[in-house]
C-alpha positions as CSV (number, residue, x, y, z in Angstrom):
1,M,108.6,86.6,97.1
2,L,109.4,84.9,100.4
3,I,107.3,86.1,103.4
4,Q,108.7,85.6,106.9
5,V,106.6,86.3,110.1
6,H,108.4,86.9,113.4
7,F,106.8,87.1,116.8
8,D,109.1,89.4,118.8
9,G,108.5,88.4,122.4
10,T,104.9,87.5,121.6
11,P,103.5,84.0,121.7
12,T,103.3,82.6,118.2
13,S,99.9,82.0,116.6
14,D,99.3,80.0,113.4
15,T,96.1,82.0,112.8
16,I,97.9,85.4,113.0
17,E,100.8,84.1,110.9
18,T,98.4,82.9,108.2
19,Y,96.5,86.2,108.3
20,A,99.8,88.2,108.0
21,I,100.9,86.1,105.0
22,E,97.5,86.6,103.3
23,Q,97.5,90.3,103.8
24,V,101.1,90.7,102.5
25,E,100.1,88.6,99.4
26,K,96.9,90.6,98.9
27,H,98.5,94.1,99.1
28,L,101.8,93.3,97.3
29,A,100.7,90.7,94.6
30,H,101.1,93.3,91.9
31,V,104.8,93.9,92.8
32,A,105.7,90.4,94.1
33,D,108.0,89.7,91.1
34,R,110.0,92.8,92.1
35,L,110.6,91.7,95.7
36,T,112.9,89.0,97.1
37,R,111.5,88.9,100.6
38,V,109.1,90.6,103.1
39,E,109.7,90.3,106.8
40,V,106.8,90.9,109.2
41,H,107.7,91.6,112.9
42,L,104.8,91.5,115.4
43,K,105.1,92.6,119.0
44,D,102.7,93.1,121.9
45,E,104.2,96.1,123.6
46,N,102.8,95.3,127.0
47,S,101.7,91.7,126.7
48,H,101.1,91.4,130.5
49,K,98.0,93.6,130.2
50,S,95.7,95.0,127.5
51,G,95.8,98.5,126.4
52,A,95.2,100.9,123.5
53,Q,97.6,100.7,120.6
54,D,99.8,98.1,122.3
55,K,100.2,95.8,119.2
56,S,102.9,96.9,116.8
57,C,103.8,95.6,113.4
58,T,106.9,96.4,111.3
59,M,107.2,95.2,107.7
60,E,110.4,95.3,105.7
61,A,110.3,94.7,102.0
62,R,113.5,93.9,100.0
63,P,113.1,95.0,96.4
64,K,115.5,93.3,94.0
65,G,118.6,95.4,93.5
66,R,117.5,98.2,95.9
67,Q,117.7,99.1,99.6
68,P,115.1,97.6,101.9
69,I,111.9,99.6,102.7
70,A,110.4,99.4,106.1
71,V,107.1,100.7,107.6
72,D,105.5,100.3,111.0
73,H,102.2,100.8,112.7
74,K,100.5,100.4,116.1
75,C,96.9,99.4,116.8
76,D,94.7,97.6,119.4
77,N,94.7,94.2,117.7
78,F,96.9,92.1,115.5
79,Q,94.5,91.8,112.5
80,Q,94.1,95.5,112.2
81,V,97.7,96.4,112.7
82,I,98.8,93.8,110.1
83,S,96.3,95.1,107.5
84,E,97.2,98.8,108.1
85,T,100.9,98.1,107.9
86,A,100.5,96.1,104.7
87,G,98.7,99.0,103.2
88,K,101.4,101.4,104.3
89,L,104.0,99.1,102.7
90,E,102.1,98.9,99.5
91,R,102.0,102.8,99.3
92,A,105.7,103.1,100.2
93,L,106.7,100.6,97.5
94,K,104.5,102.3,94.9
95,R,106.2,105.7,95.7
96,A,109.7,104.1,95.6
97,F,109.1,102.3,92.3
98,E,107.6,105.5,90.7
99,R,110.6,107.6,91.8
100,A,112.9,105.0,90.2
101,Q,111.3,105.3,86.8
């Protein structure tokens, strides 16, 4: 499973990128062999000032032989939004794989 992290209009951060990869691996380790790629898109909605729920994260998983599955979430900081979005993606993939059986 390839994990790609994109900073959409947000300054890049090795710390945040590493955290995103760790969270994706943690939440999706049990289905990693069924995925080709996971893309993580991080954005600070109003980077010029701070504010509530101004950090957004979209994660798109590409299961082998299936349509991509995407989820998103907004929070106050990148660590929390990444963790919450990874959890959402884990649940969405679980539902999709259960329906396919």
